[in-house]
N, C-alpha and C positions, 0 to 999 in steps of 0.2 A: 255458829255451827262449825265444827271441825271434824276432819277425818283423822282418827287416831289409831295407832298401833299400840295396843296395851297387852303386854305379855310378861312372862317370867323367863329368865335365862340363867344358865350356869355361868360361873365366873369366866369360863373360856368361850362363851358365846353360843351355846346350843340350847334350843328351846325344847328339844326332845332327844333322848339318847338314840343310839344306832338301831334300836328296835322300835322306834317311835313311841317309847314309853315315857310317862311322866312320874314314874315311881320315885325317882330321885327327888322330885319336888314335894310329893305328898308325904315323905318321911317327916317333914317339918310340922305337919298339922296346920291348924289355923294360924295365919299371920296376925301379929298384934295390930291393933287399929282396924279401921274399916275402909281401907283404900279401895278395895274392889267394890264394896257396896256403894260408896260415894261415887265412884266412877260410873257404875252401871245406872245410877239414877239419871244421869245426863245422856244416856245412849238412846237413840231413836231408831237405829237400823244397824244390822250386823252383817259382816261378810266373812267368809271362811273358805278355805280350800277343802278338797275332798278328803284328804288325810285327816285333817282336824275333825271334820264331820264324822268320818268313820270311827275315829277314836271316841268321840262323844257317844255314838251309838253303842259301841262295845263296852264302854266303861260307866256310862250313866243311864242309858235308856234300856239296853238289853242285858245288862250285867246279871240280873237275876231273872231267868226265863219265867219263873212263876209269878213274879211281880214286876213287870216292865214299868219303868218310870216315865213320867211325862217330860216333854221338852222343857228345859229350864228357863227359856227366855220368852218374854211377852212381846218383844220387838220382832218385826219381820226380819228374816235372815235370808241372805243370798249365799248359796253354796256353789262355788265355781268348780265345775268338773266336766270332763269330756265323756264320762261314763254315766250310765244309768244307776242311780243310787236309790235305796229304799226311802220312802217318805215316812214321816211320823204323823200319825193321825192327830188332827186338831192343832197342829203347829203351822205357823205361817212361814213356810220354807219355800224358797224359789230357787230352782236349780237352773244355773246359767253356765254359759261357756263363752269364750272369745274375749274380745277387747273389754277391758275394765271401764273404759270411759263412758260408754252408754249405760252400763249397769250402775256406775257411780251416780249418774244423774237420777236414775230411778230411786236410789237410796236417799239422795238429798231430798227428793220430793217426799218420800215416806217418813224421813226423820223429822221434817218440819224444822223447828228451832233447836232440836237436839243434835247430838253428835253421832257420827258413824264410827263404829268400832270394827277395826280390822283385827280379827281374832288370830289369824295365821293361816297358813304358814308363811315363812319368810319370803319365799319366792312370790307368792301372791301379793304380799305387801310391797315387794320390790316393783311389781308391775304398776301399782298405784303411784309409787314414787317416780318411776320412769315417766309417767304422764303428768307430773306436777300436782297430783291429787292427794298427797300425804301432808298433813299439817303438823302432827306431833307424834313422837315416839315416847311411850311411857313404858319403861322396862324395869322390872324388879329383878335385881341380881341376887342370886342365892349363893351361899358360901360353899359351893361344891364345884368340881371340875369333872367333865364327862369324857374328854379326850376326842370324842367324835359324836356325830349325830346330825340333827336337823339344825342348820345355822340360823341364827337370829335374823339376819337380813343379808342375803347374799348379793350385795351391791356395794360398789365403792361410793362413798359420800365424802368427798374431800373438799371441793370448792364450790360453794361456800360450805364451811363446816356447820354441823348442827349447833344450835344455841342452847346451852344448858339453862333451863328455867327453874328447876328445883332439884334438890337431893334430900331425901328423907330416909332415916334409918328406922328399921322395925326390928326390935330385939337385937340379938347378937348374930343374926344370920342373913339379914336382908337389907338392901339399900334400894330405894325406888328413885330412878332418875327420869326426869321429864325433859325432853328436848323439843325445841321448835325446829321444824324443817324450814330452812330459809329459801326464799325464791332464788331460782337459778337464772 
């Protein structure tokens, strides 16, 4: 069981643009291969911040008011927020706030022998890193630069450096890098 940050980033290190949009990423359509599907099969619990959750609500659940979509994950999800956010009927979503350590233990129990996926954002992932709870960073780098936006991981990770486990190219626009977070 591992706690993994799996995301996409621009070449200059932003996971969303300065309007919290992912349009820059969706211009590419489906990525060659099935990296996401393979990754998701091994996930037993999910964590995300409120901005990520609200983006999912706006762009996947409530995009078409006449035909609202279902929650896309079968795994239980923890949403970190200090605000009250709308729930999604039929989805196993748990709204939490505060220290990530206690919530991480709940996620470990729920995930069983599967992994925990930290969807984002970068600051939430940084909190898991700060407490030694982040095992891997799997980032797909797209061939665009955004200039500004939501940073990939707003933390200094210098000593020890991350250990590169793999690098895989997908088509002519993406490279997926998998890093192990070494014990400090």
